[in-house]
C-alpha positions as CSV (number, residue, x, y, z in Angstrom):
1,R,-206.6,-13.9,-101.7
2,L,-202.9,-13.8,-102.7
3,I,-202.6,-10.3,-101.2
4,L,-204.1,-11.6,-97.9
5,E,-201.7,-14.6,-97.8
6,G,-198.8,-12.2,-98.4
7,I,-199.9,-10.0,-95.6
8,A,-200.4,-12.9,-93.3
9,G,-196.9,-14.2,-94.0
10,R,-195.4,-10.8,-93.2
11,L,-197.3,-10.6,-90.0
12,H,-196.2,-14.0,-89.0
13,A,-192.5,-13.1,-89.7
14,L,-192.8,-10.0,-87.5
15,S,-194.5,-11.9,-84.7
16,P,-192.6,-12.0,-81.4
17,L,-193.5,-15.7,-81.2
18,A,-191.8,-16.3,-84.6
19,T,-188.7,-14.5,-83.3
20,L,-188.7,-16.8,-80.2
21,G,-189.0,-19.8,-82.6
22,R,-185.8,-18.8,-84.3
23,G,-183.9,-19.2,-81.0
24,Y,-184.2,-15.9,-79.3
25,A,-185.5,-15.3,-75.8
26,V,-187.2,-12.4,-74.0
27,L,-185.8,-11.7,-70.6
28,T,-187.7,-10.1,-67.7
29,A,-186.5,-9.1,-64.3
30,A,-187.9,-10.6,-61.2
31,D,-190.5,-7.8,-61.0
32,G,-191.6,-8.4,-64.6
33,T,-189.9,-5.5,-66.3
34,P,-188.2,-6.2,-69.6
35,V,-184.4,-6.7,-69.4
36,T,-183.1,-4.7,-72.4
37,S,-179.5,-4.3,-71.3
38,V,-176.8,-6.0,-69.2
39,L,-176.8,-2.7,-67.3
40,A,-180.2,-3.7,-65.9
41,L,-178.8,-6.8,-64.1
42,A,-176.1,-7.4,-61.5
43,P,-174.5,-10.7,-60.5
44,G,-177.0,-12.7,-58.4
45,D,-180.1,-11.0,-59.8
46,R,-182.9,-13.4,-60.8
47,F,-184.6,-13.1,-64.1
48,V,-186.9,-15.1,-66.4
49,A,-186.1,-16.2,-69.9
50,R,-189.1,-16.8,-72.2
51,L,-188.5,-19.1,-75.0
52,H,-190.8,-20.4,-77.8
53,D,-191.9,-23.4,-75.7
54,G,-191.8,-22.1,-72.1
55,R,-190.0,-20.1,-69.4
56,V,-186.8,-20.6,-67.5
57,A,-186.1,-19.0,-64.1
58,A,-182.4,-18.1,-63.9
59,R,-179.9,-16.1,-62.0
60,A,-177.1,-13.9,-63.4
61,E,-173.7,-15.4,-62.5
62,S,-171.6,-12.7,-64.1
63,I,-172.2,-9.6,-66.3
64,E,-170.0,-8.8,-69.2
65,S,-170.4,-5.5,-71.1
66,P,-169.1,-5.0,-74.6
67,P,-165.6,-3.5,-74.8
68,G,-165.6,0.3,-74.2
69,E,-169.0,0.2,-72.4
70,D,-168.7,0.9,-68.6
71,R,-171.1,-0.6,-66.1
């Protein structure tokens, strides 16, 4: 039983929903594809942010790349 509880705890910690619960969000473009880089968006593009308790429809106002990374 203790082994199963340990495995269940590890699975919960790795769950995408647990990650969202820690304050992270998953972004998807208007067509539903995952946004994994600022290079996937341009100013004015619409996207959806999924948080632990719902979704937010948003629009990119500006895009900032890390120093040394060209758009």
